N, C-alpha and C positions, 0 to 999 in steps of 0.2 A: 504494500500500500504506500509506504514512504517512497518507494521507487517511482511510482506513477506521479506522485505529488512533485518530486524533484524534477522529473522530465517535464511536467506541465509548467513549473516555474521557469525552467531553462528556456522552454519554447516562448513563454510570455516575455521574458527578458530579451530574447533574440528578436522577437517581433517588434518590441518597443525600440530597440537599438536600430533596427533596419529602418523603421519609419522616421526616427530622428535623423539618421544620416541622409535619408532621401530628402527630408525637408531642408537641410542645410545647403543642398546644391541649388545654386541660383540659376534660373533659366534666362536666356537672352530674350530681349524683346524683338519684335518683328522690325525689319529694316524698311524704311519708307523713303520715297523721294522727297526732296524739299527744294524750294526755289533757291537759286544761287544768290539772287539779289532781290531785295524788296522792290516794290513799285517805285518808291522814291529814289532808290539807288539806281534803278534802271533808267529813270528820267535823267538823273545827274550824269550817268555814264554816257548817255546819248548826247547830252549837251557838251560834255568834255570832248567827245569825238568830233562834234561839229566845229568846235573852236580850234582843235588841233588835228586837222585832216592829214597832215604829213608826219605827225608823231604817232607813237604807239601808246595807247591808253590801256593799262592793265587794271583788272579789278581783283580785290581780295588777295593781295600778295603777302606771303608769309614774311615776317621780320627776319627769319633765318636766311631768306634770299637776299635781303637788303643789308644785313649786319653780320659781322664776324668778330670773334674775340678769341683771346688765347685761353681763357679759363672757362671751364664748364659752369662754375657757379655764377659767372656773369651771363653766360648764354641762357641759363635757366630763368633769368629775369624777363626775357623776351621771347622765349621759345614758342609759346602758344599764341603770340599776338599776330594780328593781321592788319596790314594797311589797306584802307578802303580802295583807293585809286592811286596808281603810280603812272606818271607821264614820262615817257622815254623820248629822247631826241632821235634824230635819224641815225646816230651812231650807237644807239641803244644805251645811252648813259641817262641816268635819272635826272630829270629837270626839276621835278617837284613831286611831292607826295600830298595827296588831297585826303583829308580826314573828314568824314561826314558822320555827324552824330544824330541819326534819326532814332525813332522809337525802338528799332531792332537792337540797338546798342545799350539799352537800359540796364541789362544784367551783366555788363562787363565786370571782370574781376579787378582790373587796374583802371584807375581814372584816366580820362582822355589826356590830361596834361602830362601824365607820366609817360604815356606812349609818345606824345609829341616831343618831349624832352629827350628821350632815348634817340629818336631819329635826328633831332637837331644836333645832339652831341656828336653824332657820326658825320655831320656836315650836310645833311639833307635839308631842303626847304620844305616846311610843313605848313599847309594852309588848312584851317579848320572851318567848316561850315555847319551850322545848326539846322538850316533849311536849304532846300534846293533853290539856288538863285536863278533869277531870270537869265536867259541867254545873253541879253545885252549887258546886264550887270556883270556877269561872269567874264565876258569878253573884255570889258573895260578893266576889271580887276587884274587880269593877266597881262594886258597890254601895258598898264601903268606901273604895277608893283613888282611883278614876278620876273619878267624876262630880262634878267641881268645875269646871264649864265656864267660870265667870267668873274663874278665876285668871289672873293676868298671866303671859305666857310666861316672864319672867325669874324668876318665883317658883315655877315648876313643879318639884315634887319628888314622886316616888312610888316605891313599891317593887313590884317584880315578882319573885317567886321569890327573896326575901331579898337582892335587889340594889337599891341606891338610886341613882337617876339624877338628876343636876342639870345645868342648862344652863351652858355656858361660852362661850368665844369661838371663832370659826372659825379663828383663827391656829394652833390646836393640831392641826388636821387635816392629815394628809399622805396622799397617794395611795399 
């Protein structure tokens, strides 16, 4: 009689252990398509292509493609970041990086100014827009403020929507 009781208890313990192990295995969710750009980003992208017909306009470029560093701890600060739009000249050199802060960016881990500062410290021109500008306004902005390709990175200053940006040192950046 004790023999059957011991076997029953062992079976019960085995069944509970099996169910517990099965519950710990996490299943993957289904993969779904998603839009590459929001409707506002699509509009902005088309306007940039109209303004720069002879240049290459790229969307959603990884910071890893734009920046390099010697140490992995520095790379980890920008590894998952993405630039909204990058404008390349005819020699495929970066002329400007356009940052666009629409509603799809509301859940970003790093603040926008942090991303801008990283790019500026590497010598890139960063222009931030909060709304999609009209084509005329966008064209005037680039004709008057931005196209000074021969400027030294340490001398770069420009205004975008009444804000003036200047380069500084990387020591002021915090994650």
